[in-house]
BAFI-3210 file (N, C-alpha, C; in Angstrom, 3 decimals, decimal comma, padded with zeros to 6 digits):
// residues 278
n [1|2|3|4|5|6|7|8|9|10|11|12|13|14|15|16|17|18|19|20|21|22|23|24|25|26|27|28|29|30|31|32|33|34|35|36|37|38|39|40|41|42|43|44|45|46|47|48|49|50|51|52|53|54|55|56|57|58|59|60|61|62|63|64|65|66|67|68|69|70|71|72|73|74|75|76|77|78|79|80|81|82|83|84|85|86|87|88|89|90|91|92|93|94|95|96|97|98|99|100|101|102|103|104|105|106|107|108|109|110|111|112|113|114|115|116|117|118|119|120|121|122|123|124|125|126|127|128|129|130|131|132|133|134|135|136|137|138|139|140|141|142|143|144|145|146|147|148|149|150|151|152|153|154|155|156|157|158|159|160|161|162|163|164|165|166|167|168|169|170|171|172|173|174|175|176|177|178|179|180|181|182|183|184|185|186|187|188|189|190|191|192|193|194|195|196|197|198|199|200|201|202|203|204|205|206|207|208|209|210|211|212|213|214|215|216|217|218|219|220|221|222|223|224|225|226|227|228|229|230|231|232|233|234|235|236|237|238|239|240|241|242|243|244|245|246|247|248|249|250|251|252|253|254|255|256|257|258|259|260|261|262|263|264|265|266|267|268|269|270|271|272|273|274|275|276|277|278]
n.u [006,773|008,774|009,687|010,205|012,125|011,653|013,949|015,749|016,109|018,420|019,634|018,575|016,584|013,304|011,012|007,917|007,381|005,657|003,973|002,326|000,044|-001,102|-001,982|-003,337|-003,555|-004,376|-005,957|-005,468|-003,178|-000,932|-002,106|-003,321|-000,994|000,408|-001,426|-001,931|000,590|000,879|-001,190|-000,288|001,961|000,717|-000,173|002,025|003,983|007,059|007,700|008,686|008,184|008,341|008,754|008,326|007,790|009,405|009,230|007,567|007,557|005,529|004,814|006,232|004,990|002,412|002,966|003,848|006,540|008,154|010,091|012,040|013,587|016,704|018,338|017,756|016,289|017,729|020,166|021,125|021,248|023,203|025,441|025,934|025,267|025,015|022,611|021,208|021,023|019,180|016,805|013,965|012,447|009,061|007,553|005,218|005,037|006,991|007,448|007,293|008,954|010,382|011,328|012,345|011,480|013,718|014,016|014,369|015,579|015,486|014,926|017,240|018,185|019,278|018,191|019,760|020,853|018,540|017,624|019,730|019,549|017,057|017,339|019,478|018,304|016,414|018,074|019,352|017,386|015,571|012,921|009,424|007,576|007,733|006,621|006,004|005,406|004,092|004,289|001,711|001,493|002,584|004,305|007,786|010,537|012,960|012,094|010,491|012,350|014,079|013,005|012,178|009,695|006,871|004,126|001,331|-000,678|-003,350|-004,783|-007,989|-010,663|-014,138|-014,853|-015,538|-013,370|-011,083|-011,439|-011,243|-008,573|-007,344|-007,634|-006,034|-003,590|-003,162|-002,857|-000,485|001,372|001,258|002,379|004,917|005,703|004,596|002,287|000,810|-001,697|-003,785|-006,870|-007,712|-010,305|-010,663|-011,913|-014,634|-018,010|-020,570|-023,300|-023,927|-023,549|-025,472|-027,792|-027,721|-026,486|-023,790|-021,502|-021,813|-019,785|-019,060|-019,418|-017,398|-015,152|-015,525|-015,141|-012,480|-011,064|-009,526|-008,574|-010,201|-008,903|-009,739|-011,848|-011,922|-013,752|-015,121|-014,143|-014,316|-012,707|-010,456|-009,311|-008,746|-006,996|-004,789|-003,619|-002,541|-000,664|-001,776|-002,934|-005,094|-004,995|-005,214|-007,822|-009,576|-012,159|-013,262|-014,617|-012,711|-010,330|-010,911|-011,102|-008,475|-007,162|-008,377|-007,485|-004,739|-004,654|-005,462|-003,334|-001,539|-002,346|-004,649|-008,095|-010,328|-013,476|-015,243|-016,470|-015,645|-015,826|-016,944|-019,114|-022,599|-023,582|-026,194|-028,010|-028,663|-029,646|-028,593|-025,874|-025,934|-026,770|-024,588|-022,725|-023,774|-025,779|-028,371]
n.v [016,130|013,868|010,633|007,448|004,667|001,241|-000,697|-003,634|-005,888|-008,015|-011,113|-011,238|-012,273|-013,329|-011,085|-009,631|-006,393|-003,689|-000,686|001,560|003,962|007,294|010,309|011,999|013,354|012,221|009,947|007,671|006,093|005,271|003,963|001,863|000,654|-000,240|-002,024|-003,841|-004,921|-006,260|-008,122|-009,712|-010,747|-012,238|-014,306|-015,825|-014,822|-013,226|-009,933|-006,693|-003,493|-000,300|003,043|005,566|008,215|010,853|013,406|013,707|011,513|008,851|006,259|004,970|005,896|004,823|002,148|002,064|002,302|004,476|005,244|003,419|003,651|003,717|003,888|004,834|004,738|006,629|006,730|004,160|004,319|006,237|005,096|005,267|003,321|-000,261|-002,019|-003,847|-002,730|-000,798|-002,045|-002,960|-005,306|-006,093|-006,509|-007,887|-009,780|-012,298|-012,169|-009,631|-006,733|-003,457|-000,417|002,773|006,055|008,827|011,475|013,933|015,132|013,014|013,124|013,392|010,933|008,829|007,151|004,874|004,427|003,895|001,574|-000,123|-000,369|-001,588|-003,971|-004,995|-005,429|-007,381|-009,466|-009,957|-010,730|-012,274|-011,526|-011,919|-010,048|-006,573|-003,578|-000,311|002,639|005,675|009,341|011,969|012,581|012,440|010,270|009,366|010,507|008,959|006,375|005,694|006,012|003,972|001,613|-000,777|-001,331|-003,385|-003,659|-001,517|-000,370|001,581|003,974|005,029|006,948|007,141|009,545|011,816|013,409|011,951|009,679|010,624|011,434|008,960|007,871|009,690|009,191|006,562|006,931|008,440|006,648|004,582|005,852|005,872|003,283|001,514|-000,631|-002,656|-002,363|-001,805|-001,017|000,200|000,708|002,725|003,288|002,860|003,737|002,014|002,412|004,839|004,092|002,090|003,579|005,190|007,637|007,846|006,766|003,474|000,450|-000,476|001,867|003,480|002,069|002,346|005,092|005,446|003,701|001,511|-001,724|-003,425|-004,272|-004,534|-003,665|-001,585|-001,154|001,745|002,042|003,069|002,194|001,254|003,583|004,995|003,176|003,416|005,678|004,910|002,972|000,498|-002,247|-003,660|-006,352|-006,668|-006,360|-008,661|-009,617|-007,831|-006,169|-004,768|-006,140|-008,542|-007,515|-006,596|-009,018|-010,334|-008,752|-009,155|-011,848|-011,666|-010,235|-012,229|-013,752|-015,223|-016,184|-014,460|-013,967|-010,829|-009,756|-011,497|-012,958|-010,695|-009,124|-008,500|-008,123|-009,420|-010,026|-010,682|-008,534|-006,292|-006,559|-006,299|-003,644|-002,327|-002,841|-001,304|-002,103|-002,310]
n.w [-019,765|-018,048|-018,967|-017,546|-018,172|-017,503|-015,688|-016,308|-013,835|-012,542|-011,097|-008,459|-005,674|-006,411|-005,611|-004,944|-005,778|-004,720|-005,266|-003,209|-003,723|-004,692|-006,341|-004,800|-001,608|001,747|001,450|002,807|002,357|003,871|006,040|004,655|003,588|005,905|007,099|005,037|004,702|007,167|006,918|004,784|006,050|008,040|006,523|006,247|004,619|003,931|004,575|003,580|004,603|003,421|004,245|002,160|002,146|001,898|002,762|004,963|007,189|008,523|009,012|011,026|013,316|012,996|013,205|015,737|016,465|016,737|018,581|018,274|016,046|014,666|012,416|008,985|005,629|004,182|005,541|004,941|002,156|001,710|002,731|005,442|007,155|007,282|005,261|006,787|009,297|009,016|008,898|010,651|012,683|013,145|016,263|016,482|014,539|013,093|010,465|009,415|008,420|008,739|007,167|007,782|006,579|006,015|008,417|007,298|004,114|002,328|-000,390|-001,728|-002,312|-004,857|-007,912|-008,429|-005,912|-004,446|-005,713|-005,056|-002,228|-001,890|-003,355|-001,916|000,583|-000,074|-000,880|001,520|003,439|002,048|001,146|000,409|-000,377|-001,081|000,054|-000,926|000,470|-000,514|-000,670|-000,518|-003,412|-006,851|-006,446|-005,773|-007,520|-007,624|-007,105|-009,322|-011,372|-010,746|-011,747|-010,601|-009,634|-009,792|-009,536|-008,950|-006,375|-006,331|-004,375|-003,451|-002,009|-001,046|-002,057|-004,727|-005,749|-005,104|-006,575|-009,181|-009,007|-008,729|-011,282|-012,728|-011,548|-012,363|-015,152|-015,229|-014,093|-015,957|-018,165|-017,280|-017,460|-015,595|-015,616|-014,502|-012,582|-009,736|-008,210|-005,039|-002,898|-000,265|003,078|002,506|002,315|003,320|003,979|002,687|000,036|-000,268|000,043|-002,137|-002,008|-002,404|-004,983|-006,486|-006,496|-009,083|-010,562|-009,558|-010,428|-013,191|-013,458|-012,784|-014,382|-013,624|-012,610|-009,980|-006,782|-004,227|-001,384|001,391|004,212|005,890|009,183|012,411|014,503|013,196|012,165|014,533|015,661|013,984|014,920|017,239|016,934|016,327|014,382|011,792|012,188|014,881|015,279|015,079|014,453|012,731|009,785|008,401|008,939|007,644|005,059|004,391|004,530|002,387|000,227|000,399|-000,304|-002,977|-004,089|-003,969|-006,015|-005,747|-006,193|-004,708|-003,240|-003,395|-001,034|000,918|004,079|005,222|007,562|008,044|005,493|004,246|002,289|-001,186|-002,562|-001,197|-001,813|-004,593|-004,809|-003,681|-005,620|-007,548|-009,192|-008,600]
ca.u [006,829|009,858|009,287|011,268|012,088|011,902|015,247|015,737|016,898|018,815|020,402|018,021|015,457|012,053|010,118|006,916|007,577|004,380|003,863|001,025|000,184|-002,147|-001,534|-004,181|-003,259|-005,499|-006,800|-005,141|-002,149|-000,080|-002,932|-003,423|000,316|000,735|-002,331|-001,724|001,848|000,627|-002,027|000,597|002,792|-000,135|-000,290|003,304|004,885|008,045|007,338|009,396|007,377|009,228|008,156|008,993|007,374|010,651|008,950|006,904|007,344|004,506|004,571|006,782|003,952|001,321|003,429|004,196|007,969|008,859|011,227|012,976|014,299|018,094|018,808|016,655|016,651|018,759|021,436|021,591|021,552|024,421|026,550|026,147|025,077|024,666|021,169|020,627|020,784|018,032|015,620|013,448|011,408|007,899|007,458|003,962|005,136|008,352|007,517|007,141|010,095|010,072|012,426|011,793|011,943|014,507|013,251|014,446|016,692|015,408|014,822|018,589|018,466|019,201|017,568|020,709|020,947|017,287|017,655|020,727|019,110|015,950|017,917|020,286|017,400|015,834|019,125|019,698|016,324|014,750|011,530|008,470|006,923|008,227|005,596|006,570|004,377|004,528|003,619|000,530|001,900|002,781|005,439|009,142|011,233|013,959|011,412|010,100|013,571|014,758|012,470|012,000|008,301|006,156|002,685|000,906|-001,999|-003,745|-005,775|-008,997|-011,739|-015,458|-015,083|-015,307|-012,045|-010,063|-011,656|-010,606|-007,127|-006,893|-007,495|-004,872|-002,410|-002,994|-002,327|000,908|002,189|001,323|003,352|006,227|005,907|003,991|000,963|000,088|-002,301|-004,984|-007,567|-008,174|-011,214|-010,482|-012,967|-015,874|-019,194|-021,587|-024,642|-024,110|-023,663|-026,756|-028,866|-027,570|-025,854|-022,444|-021,511|-021,557|-018,430|-018,829|-019,302|-016,057|-014,225|-015,705|-014,588|-011,019|-010,511|-008,514|-009,112|-010,350|-008,267|-010,398|-012,560|-011,751|-014,856|-014,809|-014,355|-013,730|-011,647|-009,253|-008,726|-008,175|-005,859|-003,644|-003,011|-001,982|000,229|-002,513|-003,297|-006,343|-004,772|-005,625|-009,281|-009,749|-013,522|-013,740|-014,646|-011,438|-009,361|-011,263|-010,822|-007,040|-006,826|-008,825|-006,599|-003,463|-004,822|-005,499|-001,960|-000,868|-002,870|-005,808|-009,410|-011,036|-014,715|-015,067|-016,879|-015,334|-015,621|-017,606|-020,327|-023,617|-024,127|-026,964|-028,894|-028,148|-030,061|-027,612|-024,629|-026,174|-026,799|-023,205|-022,057|-024,379|-026,610|-029,744]
ca.v [015,132|012,917|009,242|006,607|003,296|000,237|-001,358|-005,067|-006,176|-009,411|-011,669|-011,002|-013,135|-012,810|-010,518|-008,764|-005,025|-003,024|000,719|001,975|005,351|008,138|011,697|012,724|013,086|012,015|008,793|006,566|005,204|004,692|002,993|000,707|000,006|-000,928|-003,145|-004,842|-005,595|-007,202|-009,221|-010,610|-011,430|-013,229|-015,431|-016,516|-014,199|-012,335|-008,643|-005,467|-002,290|000,861|004,373|006,369|009,608|011,491|014,747|013,661|010,103|008,625|004,842|004,580|006,180|003,877|000,851|002,191|002,049|005,738|005,357|002,326|003,909|004,163|004,204|004,871|004,469|007,584|006,268|003,001|004,749|007,048|004,341|005,557|002,066|-001,403|-002,105|-004,655|-001,894|000,063|-002,894|-003,191|-006,326|-005,800|-007,485|-008,631|-010,836|-012,612|-012,034|-008,238|-005,848|-002,066|000,523|004,114|007,169|009,784|012,592|014,947|014,944|011,780|013,329|013,349|009,556|008,636|005,909|003,772|004,163|003,266|000,203|-000,893|-000,712|-002,541|-005,263|-005,480|-005,933|-008,630|-010,489|-010,223|-011,380|-013,086|-011,109|-012,288|-008,822|-005,267|-002,559|001,032|003,630|006,946|010,531|012,450|013,219|011,429|009,403|009,875|010,228|007,896|005,083|005,443|005,870|002,710|000,572|-002,051|-001,509|-004,289|-003,484|-000,343|-000,343|002,978|004,096|006,081|006,825|007,211|010,917|011,966|013,965|010,912|008,756|011,276|011,395|007,590|007,750|010,469|008,470|005,414|007,406|008,843|005,453|003,863|006,567|005,538|001,834|000,693|-000,881|-003,600|-001,458|-002,268|000,020|-000,151|001,720|002,788|003,994|002,743|003,995|001,064|002,991|005,835|003,389|001,391|004,565|005,923|008,937|007,739|005,824|002,063|-000,004|-000,495|003,237|003,941|001,419|002,966|006,449|005,409|002,826|000,651|-002,983|-003,412|-005,344|-004,716|-002,585|-001,519|-000,345|002,699|001,572|004,052|001,551|001,163|004,918|005,293|002,283|003,938|006,735|004,315|001,873|-000,757|-002,606|-004,409|-007,687|-006,656|-006,280|-009,926|-009,869|-006,670|-006,256|-004,237|-007,229|-009,443|-006,840|-006,629|-010,408|-010,613|-008,056|-009,869|-013,056|-011,317|-009,916|-013,520|-014,432|-016,049|-015,690|-014,290|-013,200|-009,431|-009,500|-012,696|-012,731|-009,486|-009,310|-007,477|-008,177|-010,641|-010,297|-010,456|-007,184|-005,369|-006,662|-005,722|-002,196|-001,871|-002,903|-000,305|-002,814|-002,448]
ca.w [-018,695|-018,253|-018,856|-017,005|-018,687|-016,470|-015,780|-016,083|-012,650|-012,573|-009,991|-007,144|-005,371|-006,933|-004,607|-005,570|-005,298|-004,955|-004,913|-002,677|-004,143|-005,269|-006,399|-003,866|-000,215|002,638|001,110|003,706|001,780|004,914|006,760|003,767|003,494|007,155|007,331|003,991|005,035|008,256|006,415|004,043|007,045|008,695|005,595|006,217|003,656|004,517|004,000|003,937|004,436|003,347|004,252|001,131|002,256|002,297|003,263|006,267|007,506|009,537|009,241|012,320|014,301|012,811|013,682|017,148|016,639|016,529|019,497|018,005|014,801|014,814|011,077|008,026|004,240|003,763|006,124|004,174|000,785|001,694|003,297|006,862|007,872|006,447|005,093|007,864|010,469|008,713|008,901|011,999|012,656|013,972|017,351|016,385|013,530|012,682|009,010|008,990|008,651|008,413|006,919|007,957|005,760|006,796|008,975|006,252|003,193|001,561|-001,835|-002,289|-002,695|-006,311|-008,358|-008,244|-004,470|-004,017|-006,219|-004,301|-000,870|-001,967|-003,754|-000,801|001,616|-000,568|-000,838|002,913|004,212|001,149|001,267|-000,626|-000,801|-000,642|-000,136|-000,898|000,785|-001,086|-000,131|-001,222|-004,665|-007,884|-006,168|-005,593|-008,795|-007,524|-007,168|-010,705|-012,171|-010,432|-012,611|-009,907|-009,232|-010,674|-009,377|-008,201|-005,775|-006,311|-003,308|-003,529|-001,035|-001,659|-002,496|-006,178|-006,071|-004,995|-007,687|-010,325|-008,791|-008,991|-012,728|-013,151|-011,082|-013,254|-016,427|-015,027|-013,889|-017,231|-018,998|-016,737|-017,647|-014,545|-016,179|-013,648|-011,605|-009,042|-007,441|-003,698|-002,383|001,180|003,832|001,730|003,130|002,891|004,098|001,631|-001,238|-000,297|-000,071|-003,383|-001,779|-002,951|-006,114|-006,264|-006,790|-010,529|-011,033|-009,187|-011,358|-014,508|-013,430|-012,639|-015,422|-013,006|-012,098|-008,526|-006,007|-002,948|-000,705|002,844|004,719|006,950|010,549|013,334|015,293|012,369|012,099|015,847|015,853|013,241|015,720|018,460|016,599|016,240|013,018|011,652|012,728|016,288|015,248|014,373|014,015|011,986|008,329|007,908|008,983|006,545|003,789|004,102|004,245|001,018|-000,717|000,437|-001,098|-004,408|-004,489|-004,094|-007,190|-005,418|-006,580|-003,438|-003,399|-003,003|000,350|001,699|005,506|005,708|008,352|007,840|004,132|004,377|001,165|-002,530|-002,947|-000,651|-002,576|-005,917|-004,665|-003,464|-006,911|-008,414|-010,181|-008,103]
c.u [007,916|009,355|010,466|011,111|012,392|013,209|015,077|016,682|017,172|019,489|019,877|016,883|014,190|011,169|009,150|007,043|006,363|004,411|002,450|000,953|-001,133|-001,584|-002,345|-003,815|-004,530|-006,393|-006,476|-004,103|-001,323|-000,842|-003,076|-002,103|000,619|-000,133|-002,198|-000,438|001,637|-000,216|-001,214|001,480|001,998|-000,322|001,021|004,297|005,832|007,961|008,254|008,496|008,304|008,421|008,945|008,448|008,559|010,462|008,374|006,589|006,285|004,279|005,145|005,777|002,827|001,689|003,801|005,668|008,797|010,085|012,290|013,831|015,692|018,658|017,635|017,173|017,753|020,134|022,005|022,015|022,882|025,604|026,851|025,965|024,831|023,152|020,514|020,273|019,625|016,728|015,217|012,330|010,295|007,740|006,198|004,023|006,588|008,547|007,484|008,340|009,752|011,354|011,839|012,318|012,812|013,610|013,260|015,603|016,604|015,349|016,189|018,988|018,287|018,528|018,486|020,832|019,694|017,239|018,585|020,223|017,942|016,468|018,759|019,431|016,796|016,856|019,436|018,652|015,382|013,254|010,701|007,797|007,676|007,135|006,217|005,446|004,856|003,776|002,407|000,905|002,055|004,072|006,754|009,935|012,215|013,316|011,058|011,317|014,242|014,263|012,202|010,562|007,570|004,656|002,413|-000,502|-002,354|-004,935|-006,698|-009,969|-013,061|-015,775|-014,726|-013,916|-010,958|-010,211|-011,036|-009,091|-006,565|-006,686|-006,280|-003,575|-002,117|-002,402|-000,846|001,823|002,331|002,334|004,783|006,422|005,421|002,540|000,157|-000,462|-003,561|-005,559|-008,004|-009,045|-011,169|-011,619|-014,289|-017,080|-020,342|-022,978|-024,917|-024,265|-025,018|-027,917|-028,810|-026,941|-024,425|-022,453|-021,281|-020,171|-018,137|-018,674|-017,922|-015,013|-014,299|-015,090|-013,062|-010,335|-009,405|-009,200|-009,116|-009,595|-008,903|-011,019|-012,307|-012,857|-014,367|-015,127|-013,594|-012,562|-010,348|-008,544|-008,070|-006,940|-004,613|-002,927|-002,302|-001,081|-000,441|-002,961|-004,564|-006,216|-005,141|-007,131|-009,789|-011,143|-014,104|-013,781|-013,344|-010,370|-009,629|-010,879|-009,346|-006,565|-007,214|-007,877|-005,234|-003,541|-004,817|-004,120|-001,128|-001,393|-004,073|-007,098|-010,282|-012,310|-014,583|-015,371|-016,639|-015,071|-016,286|-018,873|-021,312|-024,195|-024,891|-027,806|-028,212|-028,493|-029,062|-026,337|-024,801|-026,202|-025,411|-022,443|-022,606|-025,270|-028,075|-030,352]
c.v [014,102|011,500|008,394|005,188|002,327|-000,476|-002,847|-005,395|-007,673|-009,806|-011,232|-011,978|-012,497|-012,377|-009,602|-007,369|-004,201|-001,602|000,984|003,482|005,999|009,547|012,583|012,356|012,812|010,842|007,565|005,604|004,521|003,671|001,716|-000,062|-000,826|-002,159|-004,230|-005,615|-006,633|-008,378|-010,214|-011,411|-012,507|-014,470|-016,189|-015,972|-013,238|-010,984|-007,540|-004,290|-001,084|002,149|005,236|007,792|010,384|012,928|014,727|012,213|009,952|007,148|004,360|004,824|005,160|002,483|000,874|001,969|003,326|005,892|004,297|002,559|004,464|004,626|004,128|004,613|005,398|007,161|005,103|003,415|005,469|006,367|004,639|004,312|000,964|-001,501|-002,876|-003,809|-000,921|-000,727|-003,212|-004,218|-005,966|-006,893|-008,333|-009,776|-011,053|-012,418|-010,596|-007,400|-004,451|-001,277|001,925|005,077|008,072|010,891|013,768|014,578|013,750|011,961|013,420|011,930|009,402|007,310|004,711|003,414|003,464|001,809|-000,667|-001,289|-001,704|-003,925|-005,862|-006,076|-007,268|-009,762|-010,902|-011,066|-012,240|-012,793|-011,635|-011,058|-007,611|-004,260|-001,184|002,037|005,008|008,120|010,922|013,249|012,114|010,647|010,138|009,537|009,072|006,519|004,743|005,233|004,529|001,565|-000,749|-002,319|-002,364|-004,016|-002,212|-000,570|001,126|003,123|005,277|005,891|006,930|008,610|011,074|012,478|012,900|009,874|009,325|011,198|010,003|007,382|008,483|009,777|007,283|005,807|007,753|007,623|004,648|004,516|006,292|004,032|000,972|000,475|-001,906|-002,808|-002,083|-001,109|-000,535|001,001|001,668|003,599|003,998|002,847|003,114|001,684|003,994|005,179|002,692|002,352|005,361|007,296|008,982|006,693|004,384|001,686|000,018|000,905|003,809|003,350|002,080|004,361|006,445|004,606|001,918|-000,585|-002,980|-004,567|-005,498|-003,448|-002,698|-000,621|000,667|002,064|002,508|003,458|001,452|002,506|005,295|004,431|002,791|005,036|006,190|003,121|000,522|-000,983|-003,450|-005,830|-007,812|-006,451|-007,503|-010,130|-008,734|-006,936|-005,734|-005,328|-008,224|-008,831|-006,910|-008,057|-010,806|-010,005|-008,736|-011,140|-012,765|-010,925|-011,183|-014,325|-015,306|-015,375|-015,630|-013,486|-011,808|-009,196|-010,714|-012,340|-011,495|-009,854|-008,185|-007,431|-009,494|-010,991|-009,994|-009,047|-006,152|-005,385|-006,061|-004,215|-001,635|-001,872|-001,859|-000,922|-002,890|-001,113]
c.w [-019,010|-018,042|-018,437|-017,529|-017,558|-016,736|-015,538|-014,939|-012,597|-011,264|-008,629|-006,925|-005,924|-005,775|-005,335|-004,953|-005,716|-004,426|-004,403|-002,867|-004,532|-005,324|-005,464|-002,440|000,577|002,329|001,970|003,173|002,860|005,743|005,954|003,742|004,727|007,345|006,273|004,241|006,130|007,785|005,596|004,995|007,775|007,825|005,455|005,215|004,365|003,807|004,510|003,603|004,505|003,343|003,277|001,083|002,804|002,777|004,670|006,623|008,602|009,840|010,569|013,443|014,210|013,306|015,160|017,443|016,534|017,420|019,251|016,762|015,085|013,470|010,103|006,608|003,732|004,288|005,313|002,776|000,694|002,376|004,750|007,718|006,854|006,374|006,231|009,073|010,257|008,689|010,333|011,923|013,628|015,022|017,262|015,393|013,151|011,186|008,518|009,419|008,139|008,190|006,919|006,912|006,624|007,326|008,016|005,323|002,287|000,060|-002,503|-002,680|-004,199|-006,638|-008,136|-006,764|-003,965|-004,474|-005,381|-002,920|-000,899|-002,353|-002,633|000,299|001,200|-000,495|000,598|003,623|003,375|001,314|000,107|-001,216|-000,262|-000,969|000,058|-000,698|000,355|-000,475|-000,957|-002,451|-005,694|-007,678|-005,996|-006,852|-008,726|-007,623|-008,604|-011,592|-011,939|-011,312|-011,926|-009,506|-010,264|-010,685|-008,603|-007,668|-005,586|-005,369|-003,576|-002,374|-001,781|-002,181|-003,971|-006,534|-006,011|-006,105|-008,957|-010,203|-009,055|-010,485|-013,252|-012,740|-011,991|-014,592|-016,304|-014,872|-015,177|-018,169|-018,532|-016,599|-016,497|-014,941|-015,382|-012,462|-011,011|-008,241|-006,096|-003,193|-000,864|001,815|003,069|002,657|002,635|002,911|002,989|000,273|-001,359|-000,489|-001,373|-003,229|-002,307|-004,056|-005,686|-006,748|-008,286|-011,101|-010,724|-010,126|-012,731|-014,566|-013,426|-013,739|-014,879|-012,437|-010,573|-007,880|-004,629|-002,392|000,786|003,399|005,765|008,296|011,489|014,113|014,518|012,314|013,422|016,102|015,163|014,007|016,959|018,189|016,531|014,805|013,004|012,186|014,187|016,426|014,499|013,812|013,181|010,491|007,727|007,886|007,861|005,201|003,439|003,847|002,828|-000,014|-000,766|-000,407|-002,587|-004,909|-004,654|-005,275|-006,943|-005,881|-005,336|-003,678|-002,779|-001,532|001,244|003,167|006,065|006,481|008,023|006,445|003,990|003,153|-000,155|-003,004|-002,453|-001,475|-003,960|-005,869|-004,446|-004,787|-007,889|-009,466|-009,750|-007,750]
res [x|x|x|x|x|x|x|x|x|x|x|x|x|x|x|x|x|x|x|x|x|x|x|x|x|x|x|x|x|x|x|x|x|x|x|x|x|x|x|x|x|x|x|x|x|x|x|x|x|x|x|x|x|x|x|x|x|x|x|x|x|x|x|x|x|x|x|x|x|x|x|x|x|x|x|x|x|x|x|x|x|x|x|x|x|x|x|x|x|x|x|x|x|x|x|x|x|x|x|x|x|x|x|x|x|x|x|x|x|x|x|x|x|x|x|x|x|x|x|x|x|x|x|x|x|x|x|x|x|x|x|x|x|x|x|x|x|x|x|x|x|x|x|x|x|x|x|x|x|x|x|x|x|x|x|x|x|x|x|x|x|x|x|x|x|x|x|x|x|x|x|x|x|x|x|x|x|x|x|x|x|x|x|x|x|x|x|x|x|x|x|x|x|x|x|x|x|x|x|x|x|x|x|x|x|x|x|x|x|x|x|x|x|x|x|x|x|x|x|x|x|x|x|x|x|x|x|x|x|x|x|x|x|x|x|x|x|x|x|x|x|x|x|x|x|x|x|x|x|x|x|x|x|x|x|x|x|x|x|x|x|x|x|x|x|x|x|x|x|x|x|x|x|x|x|x|x|x]
***
């Protein structure tokens, strides 16, 4: 296995660059990426969301901008356009920008080219956060080789196979010098956890050996919204919206209670059972 040493990047604005990843497909990385980006933007942070699935881009569909893409990351990397022309601002927020993955051919982007376009975008728009959404694999080599990733949010669902995959992903990233890792449990089934049919939160953490950054509950409206270009920000009273807001706060270094803003958790007994202590 080839190990990639992190590169010391100088002379750029300090932006938090976060990898949203898992070696397991189907855990909702793109849904997490889009909604977390919007939640950070709602907090007044300037965010660049990059679709780094160079095999099968989909974030443009989730954001509802598939017909607005003129240039993508590959175009910028290969000098076909200036980086500014590959950045698309989301009409729902003045703080959220998007860079699309190429329709095909993106794996030809080198580490130096990837570093250049991300640094160029940060210098141009002074982003506070850059979120890199990866495909259902162990990432894109150019991203790891670039050495610019500071934090990884590893996504798992409530299924045992995805929890195991989260642990494997964490080990691989650590071997490639990305040690600041956070676990995000997506589509968490509250009823199954309360009844003992699925593991509690602490058990999931123990299986993956990764520090928890948040839980996103399963909500049908969120899944349907992802197919229609709608984000959790348009579901203001939902637990999903509260969850992404909580996670955004934790990425900002805030101490946010795990179930802050959640509706339906009325007793201490319920919370203890979700944690796996009752």
